[in-house]
C-alpha positions as CSV (number, residue, x, y, z in Angstrom):
1,M,-15.6,4.5,11.5
2,S,-15.3,1.0,13.1
3,S,-12.0,-0.6,13.9
4,L,-10.5,-3.3,11.8
5,P,-10.6,-7.0,12.7
6,L,-7.2,-8.3,13.9
7,L,-6.4,-11.8,12.8
8,R,-3.7,-13.7,14.8
9,L,-2.7,-16.3,12.3
10,H,-0.7,-19.4,13.1
11,G,0.3,-22.8,11.7
12,T,1.4,-23.6,8.2
13,P,0.9,-21.1,5.3
14,R,-2.2,-23.0,4.2
15,E,-3.6,-23.1,7.7
16,R,-3.0,-19.3,8.0
17,G,-4.9,-18.9,4.7
18,L,-7.8,-20.9,6.0
19,Q,-8.1,-18.8,9.1
20,H,-8.0,-15.7,6.9
21,G,-10.6,-17.0,4.5
22,E,-13.0,-18.2,7.2
23,A,-12.8,-15.0,9.3
24,L,-13.2,-12.6,6.4
25,R,-15.5,-14.7,4.2
26,E,-18.1,-11.9,3.5
27,A,-15.4,-9.2,3.2
28,I,-13.5,-11.3,0.6
29,A,-16.6,-11.8,-1.5
30,A,-17.2,-8.0,-1.4
31,N,-13.6,-7.3,-2.5
32,V,-13.8,-9.8,-5.4
33,A,-16.9,-8.1,-6.7
34,E,-15.4,-4.6,-6.1
35,Y,-12.2,-5.3,-8.0
36,R,-13.8,-7.1,-10.9
37,S,-15.9,-4.0,-11.4
38,R,-13.0,-1.6,-11.0
39,M,-10.9,-3.6,-13.5
40,L,-13.7,-3.5,-16.1
41,T,-14.1,0.3,-15.7
42,S,-10.3,0.7,-16.0
43,G,-10.3,-1.0,-19.4
44,V,-9.4,-4.6,-18.7
45,P,-11.5,-6.8,-21.1
46,E,-13.9,-9.1,-19.1
47,D,-12.9,-12.1,-21.2
48,Q,-9.3,-11.7,-20.2
49,L,-9.7,-11.5,-16.4
50,A,-9.4,-15.2,-15.9
51,E,-6.5,-15.5,-18.2
52,R,-4.6,-12.7,-16.5
53,S,-5.4,-14.1,-13.1
54,Q,-4.1,-17.5,-14.1
55,R,-0.9,-16.0,-15.3
56,F,-0.3,-14.4,-11.9
57,L,-1.3,-17.5,-10.0
58,E,1.5,-19.3,-11.8
59,Q,3.9,-16.5,-10.8
60,F,2.9,-16.6,-7.1
61,T,3.4,-20.4,-7.3
62,R,6.9,-20.1,-8.9
63,Y,8.3,-17.3,-6.8
64,D,6.9,-18.3,-3.4
65,P,5.1,-21.7,-2.9
66,D,4.2,-20.7,0.7
67,Y,2.4,-17.6,-0.5
68,R,0.6,-19.7,-3.0
69,A,-0.3,-22.1,-0.2
70,T,-1.7,-19.2,1.8
71,M,-3.8,-18.2,-1.3
72,D,-5.1,-21.8,-1.5
73,G,-6.2,-21.6,2.1
74,I,-7.9,-18.3,1.6
75,A,-9.9,-19.7,-1.3
76,A,-10.9,-22.8,0.6
77,G,-11.8,-20.9,3.8
78,S,-13.8,-18.2,2.0
79,G,-15.5,-20.4,-0.6
80,Q,-14.1,-18.2,-3.5
81,D,-12.6,-19.5,-6.7
82,L,-8.8,-19.6,-6.6
83,L,-8.5,-17.5,-9.7
84,D,-10.6,-14.7,-8.0
85,I,-8.1,-14.9,-5.0
86,A,-5.3,-14.6,-7.5
87,L,-7.1,-11.6,-9.1
88,L,-7.2,-9.9,-5.6
89,N,-3.5,-10.6,-5.0
90,A,-2.5,-9.3,-8.4
91,R,-4.9,-6.3,-8.4
92,Y,-1.9,-3.8,-8.3
93,E,-0.4,-5.0,-11.6
94,L,-3.8,-5.5,-13.3
95,L,-5.1,-2.0,-12.4
96,Y,-1.9,0.1,-12.7
97,S,-0.8,-1.4,-16.0
98,A,-4.3,-0.7,-17.4
99,W,-4.2,2.9,-16.2
100,S,-0.7,3.4,-17.7
101,E,-1.6,1.5,-20.9
102,F,-4.6,3.6,-21.8
103,G,-3.2,6.9,-20.6
104,R,-6.6,8.0,-19.7
105,P,-7.1,7.6,-15.9
106,T,-10.6,7.5,-14.6
107,V,-11.8,9.9,-11.9
108,D,-10.7,7.6,-9.1
109,S,-7.1,7.3,-10.3
110,I,-6.9,11.1,-10.6
111,R,-8.0,11.7,-7.0
112,S,-7.0,8.5,-5.2
113,E,-3.8,7.3,-3.8
114,C,-1.4,7.8,-0.9
115,T,0.8,10.3,1.0
116,S,3.6,8.8,3.0
117,F,5.9,10.5,5.5
118,G,8.6,9.6,8.0
119,G,11.8,10.5,9.8
120,S,14.4,9.8,12.4
121,D,17.1,11.9,14.0
122,G,14.8,13.9,16.2
123,V,12.2,14.8,13.5
124,F,9.3,13.8,15.8
125,A,8.8,14.9,19.3
126,E,8.2,11.3,20.4
127,S,11.7,9.9,20.1
128,G,12.8,7.3,17.5
129,T,11.9,6.5,13.9
130,H,8.4,7.1,12.7
131,I,6.7,6.4,9.3
132,G,3.1,6.6,8.2
133,Q,0.6,7.5,5.5
134,N,-2.9,8.3,4.4
135,W,-3.9,5.4,2.1
136,D,-6.5,6.8,-0.3
137,W,-8.4,4.2,-2.2
138,F,-11.7,2.8,-3.4
139,T,-14.7,3.3,-1.1
140,G,-15.9,-0.3,-1.3
141,V,-12.8,-2.1,-0.3
142,E,-12.8,-4.2,2.9
143,G,-9.6,-4.5,5.1
144,A,-8.1,-6.2,8.1
145,L,-5.0,-6.4,10.3
146,L,-2.9,-9.6,10.1
147,H,-0.5,-10.8,12.8
148,W,1.9,-13.7,12.1
149,E,5.4,-14.9,12.7
150,H,8.1,-15.6,10.1
151,E,11.4,-17.2,11.1
152,G,11.3,-15.7,14.6
153,T,10.1,-12.3,13.4
154,T,6.6,-11.1,14.4
155,V,4.7,-9.0,11.9
156,I,1.6,-6.9,12.1
157,G,0.2,-5.3,8.9
158,F,-2.8,-4.0,7.1
159,T,-4.2,-5.9,4.1
160,E,-7.2,-6.0,1.9
161,A,-9.5,-9.0,2.7
162,G,-8.4,-11.9,0.5
163,V,-4.8,-10.5,-0.1
164,A,-2.4,-12.9,1.5
165,G,0.4,-10.4,2.1
166,A,0.2,-7.2,4.2
167,K,1.2,-3.9,2.6
168,I,1.5,-1.4,5.5
169,G,2.9,-2.4,8.9
170,L,5.9,-3.2,11.1
171,N,7.7,-6.1,12.6
172,S,9.5,-7.0,15.8
173,A,12.9,-6.2,14.2
174,G,11.8,-2.5,14.0
175,V,11.3,-2.5,10.2
176,G,8.2,-0.8,8.9
177,L,6.6,-0.2,5.5
178,C,4.3,2.2,3.8
179,I,3.5,2.3,0.0
180,N,2.7,4.7,-2.8
181,G,1.3,3.8,-6.2
182,L,3.3,5.1,-9.2
183,G,2.8,4.8,-12.9
184,A,4.9,4.8,-16.0
185,S,4.3,4.1,-19.7
186,V,6.5,1.1,-19.5
187,D,4.4,-0.7,-16.8
188,D,3.3,-4.0,-18.1
189,W,1.4,-6.8,-16.2
190,R,2.9,-9.3,-18.7
191,L,6.4,-9.0,-17.3
192,D,7.3,-12.2,-15.3
193,T,8.5,-11.1,-11.9
194,V,7.7,-11.0,-8.2
195,P,4.2,-9.4,-7.8
196,M,3.7,-6.3,-5.7
197,H,1.8,-7.9,-2.8
198,L,4.4,-10.7,-2.5
199,R,7.1,-8.1,-2.5
200,T,5.5,-6.1,0.3
201,Q,5.1,-9.2,2.4
202,R,8.8,-9.9,2.0
203,V,9.7,-6.4,3.0
204,L,7.6,-6.7,6.1
205,Q,9.3,-10.0,7.1
206,S,12.8,-8.4,6.7
207,K,15.2,-8.2,9.6
208,S,17.0,-5.1,8.4
209,L,16.7,-2.0,6.3
210,A,19.1,-3.4,3.7
211,E,17.2,-6.6,3.4
212,A,13.9,-4.7,3.0
213,V,15.3,-2.5,0.3
214,G,16.6,-5.5,-1.5
215,H,13.2,-7.1,-1.7
216,A,11.7,-3.8,-2.9
217,V,14.1,-3.4,-5.9
218,A,14.9,-7.0,-7.0
219,P,14.0,-8.4,-9.4
220,R,12.7,-5.5,-11.5
221,P,9.0,-5.0,-11.0
222,A,6.3,-5.2,-13.7
223,C,4.7,-2.0,-12.5
224,S,6.1,1.1,-10.9
225,S,5.6,1.7,-7.2
226,N,7.2,3.4,-4.2
227,F,8.3,1.6,-1.0
228,F,8.5,3.9,2.1
229,I,10.7,1.9,4.5
230,G,11.8,2.7,8.0
231,S,14.1,1.0,10.5
232,A,14.4,1.7,14.2
233,S,18.2,1.3,13.9
234,D,18.9,2.6,10.4
235,G,16.5,5.5,9.6
236,V,14.1,6.1,6.7
237,V,14.4,5.8,3.0
238,T,11.9,5.9,0.1
239,V,12.5,3.5,-2.8
240,E,11.1,4.4,-6.2
241,T,10.9,1.3,-8.5
242,S,9.9,0.8,-12.2
243,P,10.6,-1.7,-14.9
244,L,13.5,0.6,-16.0
245,G,15.2,0.6,-12.7
246,S,15.0,1.8,-9.0
247,R,16.2,4.8,-7.0
248,V,16.7,5.0,-3.2
249,I,16.0,8.5,-1.7
250,Y,17.4,9.2,1.7
251,Q,16.1,11.4,4.4
252,D,17.8,14.7,4.9
253,A,19.1,14.9,8.4
254,G,16.6,16.6,10.8
255,A,13.9,17.0,8.1
256,P,10.8,14.8,7.4
257,L,10.8,12.7,4.2
258,V,7.6,12.8,2.2
259,H,6.4,10.9,-0.9
260,A,3.1,10.9,-2.9
261,N,2.3,9.4,-6.3
262,H,4.8,10.8,-8.7
263,F,8.4,10.1,-9.2
264,R,10.5,12.7,-7.4
265,A,12.9,12.9,-10.4
266,P,11.4,10.9,-13.3
267,E,14.4,11.8,-15.5
268,A,16.7,9.9,-13.1
269,L,15.1,6.6,-14.2
270,G,14.0,7.7,-17.7
271,V,10.3,7.1,-17.0
272,Y,7.4,8.8,-18.6
273,E,4.3,9.3,-16.4
274,S,1.7,9.4,-19.1
275,W,-1.3,9.6,-16.7
276,L,-0.1,12.7,-15.0
277,E,-0.7,14.7,-18.2
278,T,-4.5,14.2,-17.9
279,G,-4.9,16.3,-14.8
280,R,-3.8,14.1,-12.0
281,V,-2.6,17.0,-9.9
282,S,-3.6,15.7,-6.5
283,T,-0.2,14.0,-6.0
284,Y,1.6,17.4,-6.3
285,H,-0.8,19.1,-4.0
286,R,-0.5,16.5,-1.3
287,F,3.2,16.3,-1.5
288,D,3.7,20.0,-1.1
289,R,1.0,20.3,1.6
290,M,2.4,17.5,3.8
291,E,6.0,18.9,3.5
292,T,4.7,22.4,4.4
293,L,2.6,21.3,7.4
294,L,5.3,19.1,8.9
295,A,7.9,21.9,8.5
296,E,5.8,24.2,10.6
297,E,6.9,22.5,13.9
298,S,10.2,21.0,14.8
299,P,10.2,18.5,16.3
300,V,6.8,17.4,15.0
301,S,4.4,16.5,17.8
302,T,1.9,13.7,17.4
303,E,-0.9,16.3,17.6
304,R,0.7,18.3,14.7
305,L,1.2,15.0,12.7
306,Y,-2.5,13.9,13.1
307,A,-3.7,17.4,12.3
308,S,-1.7,17.2,9.0
309,M,-3.2,13.9,8.2
310,R,-6.7,15.4,8.7
311,D,-6.0,18.4,6.6
312,H,-8.7,19.3,4.0
313,E,-7.1,22.2,2.1
314,G,-7.7,21.5,-1.6
315,G,-11.0,19.8,-1.2
316,P,-11.1,16.6,-3.3
317,L,-7.3,16.9,-3.8
318,A,-6.6,17.2,0.0
319,L,-4.5,15.0,2.3
320,C,-7.7,13.8,4.0
321,R,-10.2,12.9,1.3
322,H,-13.9,12.1,1.1
323,P,-16.1,10.8,-1.7
324,V,-17.0,13.4,-4.2
325,E,-20.8,13.2,-4.5
326,T,-20.9,14.3,-8.1
327,D,-18.6,11.3,-9.1
328,P,-20.3,8.1,-10.2
329,V,-20.6,5.8,-7.2
330,E,-18.4,3.1,-8.8
331,L,-15.6,5.7,-9.2
332,Q,-15.6,7.2,-5.8
333,T,-12.6,7.2,-3.5
334,H,-11.6,8.4,0.0
335,T,-8.9,8.1,2.6
336,A,-9.6,4.5,3.4
337,F,-6.9,4.0,6.0
338,A,-4.5,6.1,7.9
339,A,-1.4,4.7,9.7
340,H,1.2,6.0,12.1
341,L,4.0,3.5,12.8
342,E,6.4,4.1,15.7
343,L,9.3,1.7,14.9
344,D,11.3,1.9,18.2
345,S,8.3,1.3,20.5
346,L,6.6,-1.1,17.9
347,R,3.3,0.8,18.0
348,F,0.8,0.7,15.1
349,S,-1.8,3.4,15.3
350,Y,-4.5,3.7,12.6
351,T,-7.9,4.9,11.6
352,W,-10.2,2.9,9.3
353,G,-11.7,5.6,7.1
354,P,-10.7,9.3,7.0
355,P,-8.7,10.2,10.0
356,C,-10.8,13.3,10.6
357,E,-13.8,11.0,11.5
358,S,-12.3,9.1,14.4
359,E,-9.5,8.9,16.9
360,F,-6.5,6.7,16.2
361,A,-6.7,3.1,17.6
362,T,-3.4,1.6,18.6
363,V,-2.1,-2.0,18.6
364,S,1.5,-2.9,19.5
365,L,3.9,-5.8,19.4
């Protein structure tokens, strides 16, 4: 598939938002329509979309006025209503709390989501610390790469058009981030806290692993999620978070670290993953399969890594996923984006669409 647009943003937060909105005007309109549809099919009442978006707009404003100013710019540049931009930026909480609340995930939530991996200490044949993931998500979502500076740190990251903060990327301090959606019965969009996409932006602007982990865990989130964080100087950790607490999992020396979409030890945090009881087995298959494939070669070559990311064993549950033709179109998912981040050399390699369909494109800082 085609490569992503790379936006080099500059100026004030509002000016960066204007550049984002103007450059991705059509893509943002498509994402607004896509997410409004997905929220309705997930059980969010249509007459509550504006009310919930307004609540999150107030949270973005209170917790980070610069992020809010970027959202204002995106709305002005794209011609979209500000509440629809708030809806995009709060889509994680709005969707995941709905899935956990109803305990009856739709086809897309059973088969979608992400598989992250990483390691240091000689895990990969190319020296240094590496992290990456297959980001499996809705087929209709439009994306972009954003490049900006924050207090002397340069960041490059992947975002969905209209979302002010990037979610997968790296920075000039050698800190990188990948993410995994998690779900627990306690997830609740009504909790007043730092929203997910503001949290990921803060992680990507961090100058150290400790700072990045701090942004991931505090204050407690409204909805569960996993932050897969790497540092060129301090190695790799994965951070499971929920409204009940957080847990940092460290890489075993010499072995890759892997995470999918279930808590590695839910009893450690006392969480109940209600949606896994309805057949969401993809996460367990992908976790086991990625661990198995990466263990077959030590150190792991780039060729072996990319072959693992392109693996199709398990069909619709596989690491590299494609739309299932028998699913309703509005519920179809696929591997929308694949990323390989080399944190020492500051290289960001990716495919837009399933990694089996194209070679990895590379940008670097």
